[in-house]
C-alpha positions, -999 to +999 in steps of 0.1 A: -118-688-133-099-676-103-076-707-107-073-706-139-057-668-138-040-679-107-022-704-135-018-687-160+001-657-134+019-681-116+036-695-153+041-662-161+059-654-135+084-685-135+093-678-174+103-642-170+141-657-167+136-685-185+159-671-217+184-649-191+223-658-187+229-691-160+243-689-131+282-695-137+297-711-101+333-695-090+351-708-067+388-696-052+416-715-026+446-697-019+473-701+009+503-677+020+532-680+041+547-645+058+561-631+084+527-645+104+526-679+091+511-697+066+469-685+061+448-702+036+418-683+027+387-697+005+356-685-012+324-696-034+299-673-056+283-668-085+280-647-117+260-643-146+273-615-165+259-587-148+248-593-112+278-615-086+274-634-053+304-645-032+313-659-002+348-657+017+365-679+042 
């Protein structure tokens, strides 16, 4: 009985986000030229419409 309860709880937790918005990846690459020379930048991340996470280089 204890195992059945654990499996039921695990299935419930796994299905919580099943109908949520999928994560959309995004990326950006840039090059700029100025008095200091040539600079490059890049960023990668993901968003689901409400929350965005990203890392810039």
